[in-house]
ChimeraX commands (.cxc) that place a marker at each C-alpha (Angstrom):
marker #1 position -67.34,47.80,17.38 radius 0.5
marker #1 position -64.40,50.17,17.50 radius 0.5
marker #1 position -65.16,53.87,17.30 radius 0.5
marker #1 position -62.54,56.59,17.01 radius 0.5
marker #1 position -63.46,60.22,17.57 radius 0.5
marker #1 position -61.35,63.23,16.54 radius 0.5
marker #1 position -58.01,61.43,16.80 radius 0.5
marker #1 position -54.94,63.65,16.37 radius 0.5
marker #1 position -51.28,62.83,16.80 radius 0.5
marker #1 position -48.02,64.61,16.14 radius 0.5
marker #1 position -44.35,63.89,16.77 radius 0.5
marker #1 position -42.47,67.04,17.72 radius 0.5
marker #1 position -43.85,69.62,15.28 radius 0.5
marker #1 position -44.84,67.12,12.62 radius 0.5
marker #1 position -48.59,66.44,12.40 radius 0.5
marker #1 position -49.22,62.76,11.61 radius 0.5
marker #1 position -52.98,62.49,12.25 radius 0.5
marker #1 position -55.50,65.29,12.33 radius 0.5
marker #1 position -59.09,65.02,13.59 radius 0.5
marker #1 position -59.90,61.50,12.35 radius 0.5
marker #1 position -63.23,59.91,13.23 radius 0.5
marker #1 position -64.55,56.55,12.04 radius 0.5
marker #1 position -66.57,53.49,13.06 radius 0.5
marker #1 position -65.27,49.97,12.48 radius 0.5
marker #1 position -68.16,47.54,12.81 radius 0.5
marker #1 position -68.14,43.82,13.69 radius 0.5
marker #1 position -68.70,41.23,10.99 radius 0.5
marker #1 position -67.19,43.57,8.41 radius 0.5
marker #1 position -63.77,43.97,6.80 radius 0.5
marker #1 position -62.80,47.54,7.62 radius 0.5
marker #1 position -59.92,48.70,5.44 radius 0.5
marker #1 position -57.55,51.60,6.06 radius 0.5
marker #1 position -55.87,52.72,2.85 radius 0.5
marker #1 position -53.62,55.56,1.77 radius 0.5
marker #1 position -50.18,56.31,0.39 radius 0.5
marker #1 position -47.03,55.71,2.40 radius 0.5
marker #1 position -46.77,58.35,5.11 radius 0.5
marker #1 position -50.51,59.02,5.21 radius 0.5
marker #1 position -50.78,57.94,8.86 radius 0.5
marker #1 position -52.23,54.43,8.51 radius 0.5
marker #1 position -49.71,52.71,10.75 radius 0.5
marker #1 position -49.75,55.43,13.42 radius 0.5
marker #1 position -53.55,55.35,13.53 radius 0.5
marker #1 position -53.53,51.58,13.94 radius 0.5
marker #1 position -50.94,51.78,16.73 radius 0.5
marker #1 position -53.09,54.37,18.50 radius 0.5
marker #1 position -56.11,52.05,18.28 radius 0.5
marker #1 position -54.24,49.03,19.71 radius 0.5
marker #1 position -52.74,51.17,22.49 radius 0.5
marker #1 position -49.12,51.05,21.32 radius 0.5
marker #1 position -49.10,54.83,20.86 radius 0.5
marker #1 position -51.21,57.30,22.80 radius 0.5
marker #1 position -53.16,59.80,20.72 radius 0.5
marker #1 position -52.68,63.47,21.63 radius 0.5
marker #1 position -56.38,64.21,21.24 radius 0.5
marker #1 position -59.62,62.30,20.75 radius 0.5
marker #1 position -61.27,59.12,22.02 radius 0.5
marker #1 position -60.98,55.45,21.12 radius 0.5
marker #1 position -63.92,53.29,22.21 radius 0.5
marker #1 position -64.06,49.50,22.21 radius 0.5
marker #1 position -67.72,48.49,22.36 radius 0.5
marker #1 position -68.56,51.86,23.94 radius 0.5
marker #1 position -65.80,51.61,26.58 radius 0.5
marker #1 position -63.26,54.41,26.30 radius 0.5
marker #1 position -59.69,53.17,26.04 radius 0.5
marker #1 position -58.14,56.05,28.02 radius 0.5
marker #1 position -60.39,55.30,31.00 radius 0.5
marker #1 position -59.54,51.59,31.21 radius 0.5
marker #1 position -57.50,50.49,34.21 radius 0.5
marker #1 position -54.51,48.15,33.97 radius 0.5
marker #1 position -56.57,44.96,34.19 radius 0.5
marker #1 position -59.09,46.18,31.62 radius 0.5
marker #1 position -56.28,47.06,29.20 radius 0.5
marker #1 position -54.77,43.62,29.69 radius 0.5
marker #1 position -58.15,42.01,29.00 radius 0.5
marker #1 position -58.50,44.17,25.89 radius 0.5
marker #1 position -55.08,43.13,24.58 radius 0.5
marker #1 position -56.03,39.50,25.06 radius 0.5
marker #1 position -59.12,40.06,22.89 radius 0.5
marker #1 position -57.05,41.43,19.97 radius 0.5
marker #1 position -55.59,39.21,17.25 radius 0.5
marker #1 position -52.74,40.48,15.07 radius 0.5
marker #1 position -51.70,39.29,11.61 radius 0.5
marker #1 position -48.34,40.88,10.89 radius 0.5
marker #1 position -47.00,41.89,7.49 radius 0.5
marker #1 position -44.00,39.59,7.76 radius 0.5
marker #1 position -45.98,36.81,9.50 radius 0.5
marker #1 position -43.62,37.00,12.55 radius 0.5
marker #1 position -43.51,33.22,12.88 radius 0.5
marker #1 position -40.86,31.61,15.05 radius 0.5
marker #1 position -38.53,29.75,12.69 radius 0.5
marker #1 position -37.47,27.29,15.39 radius 0.5
marker #1 position -41.08,26.31,16.15 radius 0.5
marker #1 position -43.34,24.02,14.19 radius 0.5
marker #1 position -46.64,25.22,12.76 radius 0.5
marker #1 position -48.44,23.69,15.74 radius 0.5
marker #1 position -46.10,25.35,18.23 radius 0.5
marker #1 position -46.44,28.73,16.51 radius 0.5
marker #1 position -50.23,28.61,16.59 radius 0.5
marker #1 position -50.27,27.29,20.17 radius 0.5
marker #1 position -47.92,30.01,21.41 radius 0.5
marker #1 position -50.67,32.55,22.38 radius 0.5
marker #1 position -52.52,29.79,24.24 radius 0.5
marker #1 position -49.35,28.91,26.15 radius 0.5
marker #1 position -48.84,32.55,27.08 radius 0.5
marker #1 position -52.37,33.71,27.81 radius 0.5
marker #1 position -54.70,30.80,28.55 radius 0.5
marker #1 position -55.20,28.36,31.40 radius 0.5
marker #1 position -56.25,25.50,29.13 radius 0.5
marker #1 position -54.87,22.00,29.49 radius 0.5
marker #1 position -52.44,20.76,26.85 radius 0.5
marker #1 position -55.17,18.59,25.33 radius 0.5
marker #1 position -57.56,21.56,25.15 radius 0.5
marker #1 position -54.86,23.71,23.52 radius 0.5
marker #1 position -54.17,21.09,20.87 radius 0.5
marker #1 position -57.87,20.75,20.19 radius 0.5
marker #1 position -58.15,24.51,19.56 radius 0.5
marker #1 position -55.00,24.51,17.41 radius 0.5
marker #1 position -56.25,21.68,15.23 radius 0.5
marker #1 position -59.68,23.28,14.88 radius 0.5
marker #1 position -58.30,26.62,13.70 radius 0.5
marker #1 position -55.73,24.98,11.39 radius 0.5
marker #1 position -58.56,23.05,9.79 radius 0.5
marker #1 position -60.53,26.28,9.45 radius 0.5
marker #1 position -57.71,27.93,7.46 radius 0.5
marker #1 position -57.23,24.78,5.34 radius 0.5
marker #1 position -53.96,23.68,6.90 radius 0.5
marker #1 position -54.85,20.22,8.19 radius 0.5
marker #1 position -51.86,17.92,8.48 radius 0.5
marker #1 position -49.04,20.47,8.57 radius 0.5
marker #1 position -48.68,20.61,12.37 radius 0.5
marker #1 position -45.12,19.27,12.45 radius 0.5
marker #1 position -43.71,21.33,9.58 radius 0.5
marker #1 position -41.44,24.31,10.19 radius 0.5
marker #1 position -41.99,27.72,8.54 radius 0.5
marker #1 position -39.05,27.11,6.18 radius 0.5
marker #1 position -40.84,24.02,4.85 radius 0.5
marker #1 position -44.06,25.73,3.76 radius 0.5
marker #1 position -45.00,28.30,1.12 radius 0.5
marker #1 position -45.53,32.02,1.65 radius 0.5
marker #1 position -49.28,31.62,1.40 radius 0.5
marker #1 position -49.25,28.83,3.96 radius 0.5
marker #1 position -47.13,30.95,6.31 radius 0.5
marker #1 position -49.74,33.69,6.03 radius 0.5
marker #1 position -52.48,31.22,6.92 radius 0.5
marker #1 position -50.45,30.02,9.90 radius 0.5
marker #1 position -50.18,33.65,11.00 radius 0.5
marker #1 position -53.92,34.05,10.59 radius 0.5
marker #1 position -54.57,30.86,12.57 radius 0.5
marker #1 position -52.33,32.14,15.38 radius 0.5
marker #1 position -54.16,35.48,15.36 radius 0.5
marker #1 position -57.51,33.71,15.69 radius 0.5
marker #1 position -56.68,30.88,18.09 radius 0.5
marker #1 position -57.70,32.94,21.14 radius 0.5
marker #1 position -61.09,33.72,19.54 radius 0.5
marker #1 position -60.46,37.49,19.46 radius 0.5
marker #1 position -63.20,40.10,19.26 radius 0.5
marker #1 position -60.91,42.34,17.20 radius 0.5
marker #1 position -58.51,41.40,14.41 radius 0.5
marker #1 position -55.83,43.69,12.96 radius 0.5
marker #1 position -54.14,42.74,9.69 radius 0.5
marker #1 position -51.10,44.66,8.48 radius 0.5
marker #1 position -50.63,44.30,4.71 radius 0.5
marker #1 position -51.83,40.66,4.76 radius 0.5
marker #1 position -51.06,40.14,1.05 radius 0.5
marker #1 position -47.55,41.57,1.08 radius 0.5
marker #1 position -45.21,39.37,-0.96 radius 0.5
marker #1 position -47.95,37.06,-2.20 radius 0.5
marker #1 position -48.94,36.31,-5.78 radius 0.5
marker #1 position -52.40,37.50,-6.93 radius 0.5
marker #1 position -54.05,34.09,-6.67 radius 0.5
marker #1 position -52.75,33.44,-3.16 radius 0.5
marker #1 position -53.74,36.97,-2.17 radius 0.5
marker #1 position -57.32,36.21,-3.19 radius 0.5
marker #1 position -57.28,33.10,-0.98 radius 0.5
marker #1 position -56.07,35.13,2.02 radius 0.5
marker #1 position -58.65,37.87,1.36 radius 0.5
marker #1 position -61.46,35.33,1.17 radius 0.5
marker #1 position -60.33,33.64,4.39 radius 0.5
marker #1 position -60.18,36.92,6.29 radius 0.5
marker #1 position -63.60,37.95,4.98 radius 0.5
marker #1 position -65.29,34.61,5.66 radius 0.5
marker #1 position -63.83,34.24,9.16 radius 0.5
marker #1 position -64.70,37.85,10.01 radius 0.5
marker #1 position -68.33,37.17,9.20 radius 0.5
marker #1 position -68.39,33.69,10.75 radius 0.5
marker #1 position -66.98,34.82,14.11 radius 0.5
marker #1 position -68.47,38.34,13.98 radius 0.5
marker #1 position -65.02,39.90,14.45 radius 0.5
marker #1 position -64.29,43.61,14.15 radius 0.5
marker #1 position -61.55,43.33,11.53 radius 0.5
marker #1 position -59.29,46.21,10.51 radius 0.5
marker #1 position -57.00,45.68,7.52 radius 0.5
marker #1 position -54.22,48.10,6.58 radius 0.5
marker #1 position -53.49,47.50,2.90 radius 0.5
marker #1 position -52.07,48.84,-0.34 radius 0.5
marker #1 position -53.64,45.97,-2.31 radius 0.5
marker #1 position -56.37,47.47,-4.49 radius 0.5
marker #1 position -57.72,44.04,-5.34 radius 0.5
marker #1 position -58.42,43.62,-1.62 radius 0.5
marker #1 position -60.18,46.99,-1.60 radius 0.5
marker #1 position -62.57,45.87,-4.31 radius 0.5
marker #1 position -63.07,42.32,-3.05 radius 0.5
marker #1 position -63.48,42.67,0.74 radius 0.5
marker #1 position -63.81,46.41,1.45 radius 0.5
marker #1 position -67.08,46.48,3.39 radius 0.5
marker #1 position -65.92,49.79,4.86 radius 0.5
marker #1 position -62.95,51.79,3.58 radius 0.5
marker #1 position -61.22,54.68,5.33 radius 0.5
marker #1 position -58.93,56.64,3.00 radius 0.5
marker #1 position -56.24,58.76,4.64 radius 0.5
marker #1 position -54.34,61.51,2.86 radius 0.5
marker #1 position -51.54,63.37,4.63 radius 0.5
marker #1 position -52.93,62.50,8.04 radius 0.5
marker #1 position -56.54,63.47,7.33 radius 0.5
marker #1 position -59.64,61.46,6.61 radius 0.5
marker #1 position -60.21,62.23,2.95 radius 0.5
marker #1 position -63.00,59.73,2.19 radius 0.5
marker #1 position -64.98,56.83,3.65 radius 0.5
marker #1 position -67.43,54.36,2.14 radius 0.5
marker #1 position -67.75,50.82,0.77 radius 0.5
marker #1 position -66.13,49.13,-2.20 radius 0.5
marker #1 position -69.36,49.80,-4.09 radius 0.5
marker #1 position -69.28,53.49,-3.24 radius 0.5
marker #1 position -65.67,53.83,-4.31 radius 0.5
marker #1 position -66.51,53.01,-7.92 radius 0.5
marker #1 position -68.59,56.19,-8.20 radius 0.5
marker #1 position -66.46,58.44,-6.04 radius 0.5
marker #1 position -65.83,61.95,-7.41 radius 0.5
marker #1 position -63.00,62.55,-4.94 radius 0.5
marker #1 position -60.00,63.44,-7.09 radius 0.5
marker #1 position -57.37,62.45,-4.52 radius 0.5
marker #1 position -59.03,59.07,-3.94 radius 0.5
marker #1 position -59.43,58.41,-7.65 radius 0.5
marker #1 position -55.80,59.28,-8.32 radius 0.5
marker #1 position -54.77,56.84,-5.59 radius 0.5
marker #1 position -57.18,54.03,-6.40 radius 0.5
marker #1 position -57.50,54.06,-10.15 radius 0.5
marker #1 position -53.81,54.17,-10.88 radius 0.5
marker #1 position -54.39,50.44,-11.21 radius 0.5
marker #1 position -55.59,49.36,-14.66 radius 0.5
marker #1 position -57.46,46.51,-13.02 radius 0.5
marker #1 position -59.54,48.88,-10.94 radius 0.5
marker #1 position -60.13,51.26,-13.81 radius 0.5
marker #1 position -61.47,48.27,-15.76 radius 0.5
marker #1 position -63.58,47.28,-12.73 radius 0.5
marker #1 position -65.07,50.77,-12.54 radius 0.5
marker #1 position -65.92,50.74,-16.24 radius 0.5
marker #1 position -67.38,47.24,-16.06 radius 0.5
marker #1 position -69.59,48.06,-13.08 radius 0.5
marker #1 position -70.91,51.20,-14.76 radius 0.5
marker #1 position -71.76,49.21,-17.88 radius 0.5
marker #1 position -73.53,46.58,-15.77 radius 0.5
marker #1 position -75.55,49.28,-14.01 radius 0.5
marker #1 position -76.59,50.77,-17.32 radius 0.5
marker #1 position -77.76,47.36,-18.53 radius 0.5
marker #1 position -79.69,46.81,-15.31 radius 0.5
marker #1 position -81.43,50.16,-15.68 radius 0.5
marker #1 position -82.43,49.27,-19.24 radius 0.5
marker #1 position -83.98,46.02,-18.11 radius 0.5
marker link #1:1,2 radius 0.2
marker link #1:2,3 radius 0.2
marker link #1:3,4 radius 0.2
marker link #1:4,5 radius 0.2
marker link #1:5,6 radius 0.2
marker link #1:6,7 radius 0.2
marker link #1:7,8 radius 0.2
marker link #1:8,9 radius 0.2
marker link #1:9,10 radius 0.2
marker link #1:10,11 radius 0.2
marker link #1:11,12 radius 0.2
marker link #1:12,13 radius 0.2
marker link #1:13,14 radius 0.2
marker link #1:14,15 radius 0.2
marker link #1:15,16 radius 0.2
marker link #1:16,17 radius 0.2
marker link #1:17,18 radius 0.2
marker link #1:18,19 radius 0.2
marker link #1:19,20 radius 0.2
marker link #1:20,21 radius 0.2
marker link #1:21,22 radius 0.2
marker link #1:22,23 radius 0.2
marker link #1:23,24 radius 0.2
marker link #1:24,25 radius 0.2
marker link #1:25,26 radius 0.2
marker link #1:26,27 radius 0.2
marker link #1:27,28 radius 0.2
marker link #1:28,29 radius 0.2
marker link #1:29,30 radius 0.2
marker link #1:30,31 radius 0.2
marker link #1:31,32 radius 0.2
marker link #1:32,33 radius 0.2
marker link #1:33,34 radius 0.2
marker link #1:34,35 radius 0.2
marker link #1:35,36 radius 0.2
marker link #1:36,37 radius 0.2
marker link #1:37,38 radius 0.2
marker link #1:38,39 radius 0.2
marker link #1:39,40 radius 0.2
marker link #1:40,41 radius 0.2
marker link #1:41,42 radius 0.2
marker link #1:42,43 radius 0.2
marker link #1:43,44 radius 0.2
marker link #1:44,45 radius 0.2
marker link #1:45,46 radius 0.2
marker link #1:46,47 radius 0.2
marker link #1:47,48 radius 0.2
marker link #1:48,49 radius 0.2
marker link #1:49,50 radius 0.2
marker link #1:50,51 radius 0.2
marker link #1:51,52 radius 0.2
marker link #1:52,53 radius 0.2
marker link #1:53,54 radius 0.2
marker link #1:54,55 radius 0.2
marker link #1:55,56 radius 0.2
marker link #1:56,57 radius 0.2
marker link #1:57,58 radius 0.2
marker link #1:58,59 radius 0.2
marker link #1:59,60 radius 0.2
marker link #1:60,61 radius 0.2
marker link #1:61,62 radius 0.2
marker link #1:62,63 radius 0.2
marker link #1:63,64 radius 0.2
marker link #1:64,65 radius 0.2
marker link #1:65,66 radius 0.2
marker link #1:66,67 radius 0.2
marker link #1:67,68 radius 0.2
marker link #1:68,69 radius 0.2
marker link #1:69,70 radius 0.2
marker link #1:70,71 radius 0.2
marker link #1:71,72 radius 0.2
marker link #1:72,73 radius 0.2
marker link #1:73,74 radius 0.2
marker link #1:74,75 radius 0.2
marker link #1:75,76 radius 0.2
marker link #1:76,77 radius 0.2
marker link #1:77,78 radius 0.2
marker link #1:78,79 radius 0.2
marker link #1:79,80 radius 0.2
marker link #1:80,81 radius 0.2
marker link #1:81,82 radius 0.2
marker link #1:82,83 radius 0.2
marker link #1:83,84 radius 0.2
marker link #1:84,85 radius 0.2
marker link #1:85,86 radius 0.2
marker link #1:86,87 radius 0.2
marker link #1:87,88 radius 0.2
marker link #1:88,89 radius 0.2
marker link #1:89,90 radius 0.2
marker link #1:90,91 radius 0.2
marker link #1:91,92 radius 0.2
marker link #1:92,93 radius 0.2
marker link #1:93,94 radius 0.2
marker link #1:94,95 radius 0.2
marker link #1:95,96 radius 0.2
marker link #1:96,97 radius 0.2
marker link #1:97,98 radius 0.2
marker link #1:98,99 radius 0.2
marker link #1:99,100 radius 0.2
marker link #1:100,101 radius 0.2
marker link #1:101,102 radius 0.2
marker link #1:102,103 radius 0.2
marker link #1:103,104 radius 0.2
marker link #1:104,105 radius 0.2
marker link #1:105,106 radius 0.2
marker link #1:106,107 radius 0.2
marker link #1:107,108 radius 0.2
marker link #1:108,109 radius 0.2
marker link #1:109,110 radius 0.2
marker link #1:110,111 radius 0.2
marker link #1:111,112 radius 0.2
marker link #1:112,113 radius 0.2
marker link #1:113,114 radius 0.2
marker link #1:114,115 radius 0.2
marker link #1:115,116 radius 0.2
marker link #1:116,117 radius 0.2
marker link #1:117,118 radius 0.2
marker link #1:118,119 radius 0.2
marker link #1:119,120 radius 0.2
marker link #1:120,121 radius 0.2
marker link #1:121,122 radius 0.2
marker link #1:122,123 radius 0.2
marker link #1:123,124 radius 0.2
marker link #1:124,125 radius 0.2
marker link #1:125,126 radius 0.2
marker link #1:126,127 radius 0.2
marker link #1:127,128 radius 0.2
marker link #1:128,129 radius 0.2
marker link #1:129,130 radius 0.2
marker link #1:130,131 radius 0.2
marker link #1:131,132 radius 0.2
marker link #1:132,133 radius 0.2
marker link #1:133,134 radius 0.2
marker link #1:134,135 radius 0.2
marker link #1:135,136 radius 0.2
marker link #1:136,137 radius 0.2
marker link #1:137,138 radius 0.2
marker link #1:138,139 radius 0.2
marker link #1:139,140 radius 0.2
marker link #1:140,141 radius 0.2
marker link #1:141,142 radius 0.2
marker link #1:142,143 radius 0.2
marker link #1:143,144 radius 0.2
marker link #1:144,145 radius 0.2
marker link #1:145,146 radius 0.2
marker link #1:146,147 radius 0.2
marker link #1:147,148 radius 0.2
marker link #1:148,149 radius 0.2
marker link #1:149,150 radius 0.2
marker link #1:150,151 radius 0.2
marker link #1:151,152 radius 0.2
marker link #1:152,153 radius 0.2
marker link #1:153,154 radius 0.2
marker link #1:154,155 radius 0.2
marker link #1:155,156 radius 0.2
marker link #1:156,157 radius 0.2
marker link #1:157,158 radius 0.2
marker link #1:158,159 radius 0.2
marker link #1:159,160 radius 0.2
marker link #1:160,161 radius 0.2
marker link #1:161,162 radius 0.2
marker link #1:162,163 radius 0.2
marker link #1:163,164 radius 0.2
marker link #1:164,165 radius 0.2
marker link #1:165,166 radius 0.2
marker link #1:166,167 radius 0.2
marker link #1:167,168 radius 0.2
marker link #1:168,169 radius 0.2
marker link #1:169,170 radius 0.2
marker link #1:170,171 radius 0.2
marker link #1:171,172 radius 0.2
marker link #1:172,173 radius 0.2
marker link #1:173,174 radius 0.2
marker link #1:174,175 radius 0.2
marker link #1:175,176 radius 0.2
marker link #1:176,177 radius 0.2
marker link #1:177,178 radius 0.2
marker link #1:178,179 radius 0.2
marker link #1:179,180 radius 0.2
marker link #1:180,181 radius 0.2
marker link #1:181,182 radius 0.2
marker link #1:182,183 radius 0.2
marker link #1:183,184 radius 0.2
marker link #1:184,185 radius 0.2
marker link #1:185,186 radius 0.2
marker link #1:186,187 radius 0.2
marker link #1:187,188 radius 0.2
marker link #1:188,189 radius 0.2
marker link #1:189,190 radius 0.2
marker link #1:190,191 radius 0.2
marker link #1:191,192 radius 0.2
marker link #1:192,193 radius 0.2
marker link #1:193,194 radius 0.2
marker link #1:194,195 radius 0.2
marker link #1:195,196 radius 0.2
marker link #1:196,197 radius 0.2
marker link #1:197,198 radius 0.2
marker link #1:198,199 radius 0.2
marker link #1:199,200 radius 0.2
marker link #1:200,201 radius 0.2
marker link #1:201,202 radius 0.2
marker link #1:202,203 radius 0.2
marker link #1:203,204 radius 0.2
marker link #1:204,205 radius 0.2
marker link #1:205,206 radius 0.2
marker link #1:206,207 radius 0.2
marker link #1:207,208 radius 0.2
marker link #1:208,209 radius 0.2
marker link #1:209,210 radius 0.2
marker link #1:210,211 radius 0.2
marker link #1:211,212 radius 0.2
marker link #1:212,213 radius 0.2
marker link #1:213,214 radius 0.2
marker link #1:214,215 radius 0.2
marker link #1:215,216 radius 0.2
marker link #1:216,217 radius 0.2
marker link #1:217,218 radius 0.2
marker link #1:218,219 radius 0.2
marker link #1:219,220 radius 0.2
marker link #1:220,221 radius 0.2
marker link #1:221,222 radius 0.2
marker link #1:222,223 radius 0.2
marker link #1:223,224 radius 0.2
marker link #1:224,225 radius 0.2
marker link #1:225,226 radius 0.2
marker link #1:226,227 radius 0.2
marker link #1:227,228 radius 0.2
marker link #1:228,229 radius 0.2
marker link #1:229,230 radius 0.2
marker link #1:230,231 radius 0.2
marker link #1:231,232 radius 0.2
marker link #1:232,233 radius 0.2
marker link #1:233,234 radius 0.2
marker link #1:234,235 radius 0.2
marker link #1:235,236 radius 0.2
marker link #1:236,237 radius 0.2
marker link #1:237,238 radius 0.2
marker link #1:238,239 radius 0.2
marker link #1:239,240 radius 0.2
marker link #1:240,241 radius 0.2
marker link #1:241,242 radius 0.2
marker link #1:242,243 radius 0.2
marker link #1:243,244 radius 0.2
marker link #1:244,245 radius 0.2
marker link #1:245,246 radius 0.2
marker link #1:246,247 radius 0.2
marker link #1:247,248 radius 0.2
marker link #1:248,249 radius 0.2
marker link #1:249,250 radius 0.2
marker link #1:250,251 radius 0.2
marker link #1:251,252 radius 0.2
marker link #1:252,253 radius 0.2
marker link #1:253,254 radius 0.2
marker link #1:254,255 radius 0.2
marker link #1:255,256 radius 0.2
marker link #1:256,257 radius 0.2
marker link #1:257,258 radius 0.2
marker link #1:258,259 radius 0.2
marker link #1:259,260 radius 0.2
view
């Protein structure tokens, strides 16, 4: 579990984050949502120790980040998987080489053991048989799955996904969402997803943290969000016709259930 307590951050005189507290639990897809400039990226960078918060605490499984020594921070970084918005694959490397890269950098496994792990995780993300292809030879959705495989090959305790559906069509986005959700549960990972994709919010939002102008404006699940009376959240979420329809449909279903 990752717990943040009263996190604040500013650059010069500009307040970016103000007194944010939340719990991100393992085995759940924890989503951070909000408009551009709401502080999502800065908060994530504070959590993964790329930026130091001005105030507050960040705890990884009850161990405070600021009190970790150099070796403990290194061990923590090795237990974090990252799925980047632009995939960040090496164009000159094959799929197999891209996925194996973290193992080459951070593990003491033999070459045979590395390949065994690579093949196992590629199979898990439904990419069997593409080991020798280069990123330019596969689709955007496949690139995203390669990125996910690379993020998971070290069996991380924590997974951070930055806009995982960026640039993908709706059907492919659903595939990526389902993979992230299933693998989060299967490996009991503490997964944090930064997203603008409202379909993802409704499909995999076990816990949702909504930021508005650097403040925590709302938190809850994708079921709670349907009935939220928070005007700022509703204006942000239900600008999508799909989600407005989802809200209406769920209310109708609830009414029918109450009748029966």
